[in-house]
Structures are given as structure tokens and as C-alpha cells.
C-alpha distance (Angstrom), angle and dihedral (degrees) to the residues before:
residue distance angle dihedral
M1 . . .
K2 3.80 . .
N3 3.77 117.4 .
K4 3.80 99.2 14.5
L5 3.77 89.0 156.7
L6 3.77 91.5 56.0
L7 3.75 94.1 63.8
F8 3.76 81.6 91.7
S9 3.82 91.0 57.7
L10 3.78 97.8 50.7
L11 3.75 100.1 109.8
L12 3.83 139.9 12.7
A13 4.26 146.2 130.4
G14 3.82 147.5 -138.0
S15 3.75 119.6 -72.1
A16 3.80 91.4 -116.2
F17 3.81 88.7 64.7
L18 3.74 95.0 43.3
F19 3.70 97.6 62.9
S20 3.78 97.8 35.7
C21 3.81 92.8 58.4
K22 3.81 100.6 34.4
K23 3.78 118.5 85.7
D24 3.78 99.8 -157.1
T25 3.79 132.0 86.1
T26 3.79 98.5 -100.0
T27 3.78 110.7 151.9
T28 3.80 121.5 -123.1
D29 3.78 88.6 -134.6
P30 3.83 106.2 73.3
S31 3.80 92.2 -177.2
I32 3.80 91.3 80.5
E33 3.82 94.5 52.2
T34 3.79 116.3 105.5
T35 3.81 106.9 176.7
K36 3.78 128.0 87.1
Q37 3.81 96.9 -136.2
I38 3.79 101.1 112.4
S39 3.79 117.3 -140.5
A40 3.81 98.0 178.2
F41 3.77 141.7 1.3
V42 3.79 117.6 -158.0
S43 3.80 125.8 -167.4
I44 3.79 126.5 -167.0
N45 3.80 121.5 -172.9
S46 3.79 141.3 136.5
D47 3.82 90.9 -70.7
G48 3.79 92.8 58.3
I49 3.78 133.8 -105.5
D50 3.81 129.6 -32.4
S51 3.77 130.0 -178.5
L52 3.78 141.9 -164.9
V53 3.81 117.4 -162.3
F54 3.81 118.5 -167.1
T55 3.81 126.1 -152.2
Y56 3.81 124.7 -161.9
D57 3.79 132.9 -170.2
A58 3.80 124.5 -122.6
A59 3.80 90.4 -84.3
G60 3.81 91.8 55.0
V61 3.82 95.3 -106.0
L62 3.80 116.5 145.5
T63 3.82 108.5 -115.0
K64 3.79 105.3 166.9
M65 3.79 145.7 2.3
D66 3.81 124.1 -152.1
E67 3.81 122.0 -155.6
Y68 3.79 123.0 -152.4
T69 3.80 132.2 178.2
N70 3.77 136.6 -167.7
H71 3.80 107.6 -175.3
S72 3.78 107.2 136.3
S73 3.78 110.4 11.7
A74 3.77 142.6 43.8
S75 3.80 92.7 -105.2
L76 3.77 131.5 73.4
T77 3.78 121.3 -116.7
H78 3.80 119.8 -144.3
N79 3.81 98.4 -143.0
F80 3.78 108.7 165.1
L81 3.78 143.5 15.1
T82 3.81 122.0 -159.8
E83 3.80 120.3 -165.0
F84 3.81 123.6 -163.3
G85 3.80 121.6 -148.0
Y86 3.81 128.8 -156.9
S87 3.79 137.0 -166.7
G88 3.79 125.8 -172.7
G89 3.79 89.7 -5.3
K90 3.82 92.5 -56.1
Y91 3.79 128.6 114.1
V92 3.82 107.0 -113.7
T93 3.83 111.8 158.2
R94 3.80 141.3 32.7
T95 3.80 115.6 -167.4
K96 3.78 119.9 -175.8
Y97 3.80 123.7 -164.5
S98 3.76 132.1 -170.3
L99 3.79 113.2 -138.4
S100 3.79 128.9 -130.6
N101 3.81 120.2 172.1
N102 3.81 87.3 -17.4
Q103 3.81 90.7 -57.1
K104 3.79 120.0 128.0
I105 3.81 116.8 -124.3
N106 3.80 119.8 -170.1
Y107 3.80 110.2 -106.8
E108 3.83 114.2 153.5
K109 3.78 138.0 -5.6
D110 3.77 139.0 179.0
S111 3.78 135.2 169.5
I112 3.79 136.8 -156.2
G113 3.80 131.5 -126.6
Y114 3.82 122.6 -158.7
D115 3.79 134.7 -155.1
S116 3.81 127.1 -136.7
N117 3.81 89.9 -85.0
N118 3.82 91.2 57.0
L119 3.79 91.9 -110.3
A120 3.79 115.1 145.5
V121 3.79 100.3 -119.5
K122 3.81 104.4 161.7
L123 3.78 134.7 46.0
F124 3.81 114.0 -164.3
G125 3.80 123.6 -159.8
Y126 3.80 130.7 -152.5
N127 3.81 136.3 -149.1
L128 3.79 129.4 -150.3
D129 3.81 117.1 -116.0
I130 3.81 125.2 -146.3
N131 3.81 89.3 -83.8
N132 3.81 90.8 52.5
N133 3.79 92.9 -110.5
F134 3.81 121.5 140.9
V135 3.81 114.8 -105.4
L136 3.82 123.1 -175.4
N137 3.81 110.8 -108.2
T138 3.79 105.3 -143.8
N139 3.82 89.6 -167.9
Y140 3.80 92.7 59.6
T141 3.78 108.8 69.0
T142 3.78 125.7 131.9
V143 3.80 116.4 -155.9
I144 3.80 114.9 -154.0
T145 3.81 120.7 -152.7
Y146 3.81 122.7 -163.5
N147 3.79 135.4 -159.1
S148 3.81 125.3 -128.3
S149 3.83 89.6 -82.4
N150 3.83 90.6 56.9
L151 3.80 91.5 -110.9
P152 3.82 116.7 137.9
V153 3.80 116.0 -105.9
K154 3.81 102.6 168.9
F155 3.80 138.0 27.7
D156 3.80 106.0 -166.8
H157 3.81 112.7 -164.2
G158 3.81 93.8 178.1
N159 3.81 134.8 -111.3
G160 3.80 92.6 63.8
N161 3.81 93.5 -55.1
Y162 3.79 115.2 125.2
D163 3.81 147.0 131.3
T164 3.80 125.5 -132.9
Y165 3.82 127.2 -153.4
E166 3.79 109.7 -150.3
N167 3.81 142.1 174.9
Y168 3.79 103.5 25.7
T169 3.81 118.7 -162.1
N170 3.81 119.8 -174.1
G171 3.79 90.9 -20.9
D172 3.81 94.4 -47.6
V173 3.79 122.2 114.4
N174 3.79 112.8 -134.1
T175 3.81 101.8 -172.0
V176 3.80 132.1 36.8
K177 3.79 119.3 -175.0
G178 3.78 126.3 -167.3
Y179 3.79 124.3 -153.3
E180 3.80 132.7 -168.7
N181 3.80 120.2 -170.7
N182 3.82 86.2 -5.4
A183 3.82 91.0 -60.7
L184 3.81 121.3 119.8
I185 3.81 108.8 -115.8
E186 3.80 103.8 166.0
T187 3.79 142.1 14.0
D188 3.80 120.1 -161.2
T189 3.79 124.0 -171.0
Y190 3.80 128.9 -161.9
Q191 3.80 135.8 -158.0
Y192 3.82 122.7 -165.1
D193 3.76 144.0 -159.7
N194 3.81 122.2 -134.1
K195 3.82 96.0 -110.6
N196 3.82 131.1 102.3
N197 3.79 122.9 -75.6
P198 3.84 105.2 -140.3
F199 3.82 92.6 -163.1
K200 3.81 94.6 60.9
G201 3.81 109.0 120.4
N202 3.82 93.8 1.7
V203 3.81 103.4 138.8
A204 3.81 91.3 -145.8
Y205 3.82 85.9 75.1
F206 3.79 98.9 39.3
G207 3.80 111.2 148.6
N208 3.80 93.4 23.3
L209 3.78 129.0 101.1
A210 3.80 92.9 -110.3
F211 3.82 90.8 62.2
Y212 3.80 93.3 60.4
V213 3.80 111.4 34.2
T214 3.79 124.0 90.4
N215 3.82 101.8 -146.6
D216 3.80 138.1 38.8
V217 3.80 121.0 -86.6
V218 3.81 112.2 -118.8
K219 3.80 97.1 177.7
E220 3.79 133.2 20.1
T221 3.81 118.8 -171.3
Y222 3.79 123.8 -169.6
G223 3.79 117.8 172.6
T224 3.80 107.4 -44.1
D225 3.81 93.0 -25.9
A226 3.77 129.1 88.5
I227 3.79 141.9 -174.2
N228 3.80 119.3 -150.8
Y229 3.81 122.0 -158.1
T230 3.78 129.2 -160.4
Y231 3.80 123.1 -173.2
T232 3.76 143.4 -159.2
Y233 3.81 112.2 -151.7
N234 3.77 136.4 -157.3
S235 3.81 123.8 -129.9
A236 3.81 91.0 -84.5
N237 3.83 91.3 56.2
Y238 3.80 95.1 -108.9
P239 3.82 116.5 134.0
I240 3.79 117.7 -108.2
K241 3.80 95.8 174.3
M242 3.79 131.2 30.5
V243 3.81 126.0 -174.4
Q244 3.81 116.3 -163.0
V245 3.79 120.7 -162.4
W246 3.79 120.0 -171.8
G247 3.79 116.4 -149.1
T248 3.78 125.4 -13.1
T249 3.82 98.8 -49.9
S250 3.78 134.1 58.7
A251 3.81 93.0 -120.4
D252 3.80 92.0 105.4
T253 3.78 106.7 44.7
E254 3.78 136.4 152.2
T255 3.78 127.3 -168.5
D256 3.81 117.8 -154.7
L257 3.79 125.7 -167.8
I258 3.81 119.7 -158.8
Y259 3.80 120.6 -157.4
Y260 3.78 126.0 -168.5
K261 3.77 135.4 -155.2
């Protein structure tokens, strides 16, 4: 369960790459951007550079996300492509492919089920069969429970394994607890700023803390460990730069750059 928030800092790449491979008009100076529709997320750490590049349709709906890495060479590697599917205006599928010679190879898939109030209440997982086709895994279903404010309070993965979101303040969850076999195994706590979280409602992060909370996490504590975050914001109070420091020293640090359409 550790580092749920950092699912949104998995990947990312230097700004020189970003604007040589993208075909839109995104500026190389993120400080002048004012919208929350993310076009790219770039991460720089001791392992190298990773990048997520987001593509939207004419209506502003996220349709795909490309992942690039540059860890051991001077060139970028296009590793993964994720496509997002919709039905009736609702997000329903996420299909991730690994890439080989520009060919898509099935890698991961999940789908979403909704209740009568249009709340996403189930997350279904898939396996790959011997022919590398996706097959629904009936043993991998997460059931999401909401409170009266339509904020998630429980992610039940089955067999006594679940996460709870507790102690909301102004739309931000302060405590996340993880259970295995109905036994508490970890408690994470979060502190926030009062600025805008650009990942809120972005379907690329559905099911993760960043999808739900209103503001930006400034400190995440899990057990005796902690991650501290500092931000630089644009004029609309959206972060354009995030520095993550693990522990009490700066020895383990990651710098993330956020670009907007």
C-alpha cells in the first residue's frame, strides 16, 4: 500500500524531449500555464529521466498516455502506451500495452462498473491467457464504497484485503489504512497545502489517492518513514514543479515537472 500517492510520479523525461516529440503547442515555460489539463509529467531522479505524455481529443477527453524512459543511454525509450475507453460519457476501460518495434503488446487492463448514481463502484482486473489475450479475472475485483459526500471510504479487494480512507478535511483524506486478512498492516497519514491538485479527476490516476483529493500533499508519513513535497505554482495555483524528498535528508530526491495544455 505504501506510496499510493506516488503512482502519479512513476514515470517522466527532460523538457528537451518533451517538446521535440510532442506535436502540440505546449510551451516550454510551464509557469505561464493556467489550466489543469496536464499535457506532460516529467520526473528526474538518480535512476534517470521518465516521462508521461497525455493526449486528449477535441472535446478535452483524455484518450491515451505514452510512457518514456531514459535511464542508461542518451536516447529515450517509448516503453508503454495506455489507452482510455469511454461509454455513455463515462470512463470504462484502461488498456496498457508494452511496445516493441512500434507494435502494441497486451500488458494490463482494467474496467470500471458504475451504480445507479453514476458512481464508479467496481474495478475489474484482467489476466493474459496463453495467447496473450485479456481475460476477465473474476477473483480480482475491487469494490469501492463512498460516504454521503461521494468521497471514497473503502477499497475492498476481497479476502479480507482492503484500504480505508478516513478523516476527510476539505475534500482531502488525512489517513489511509491498509489491511491484509482483516488485520491492519499499515497506516499512512497525509498533510496538504491549500493549492489545486491537478491530478484530481484525471482518469489516468483512477483508484489512487491523487484522483480524489482537492489539494497537494506536502507530507506523507507511513510507519517511521516520510516523504516531504515542496512545490512551485503557476498564477492559477497549480503546481508546475514538485520536489520529493524521502526521509530526513536530501540524499533520495526526485524533481517532477508538470506541464499543462
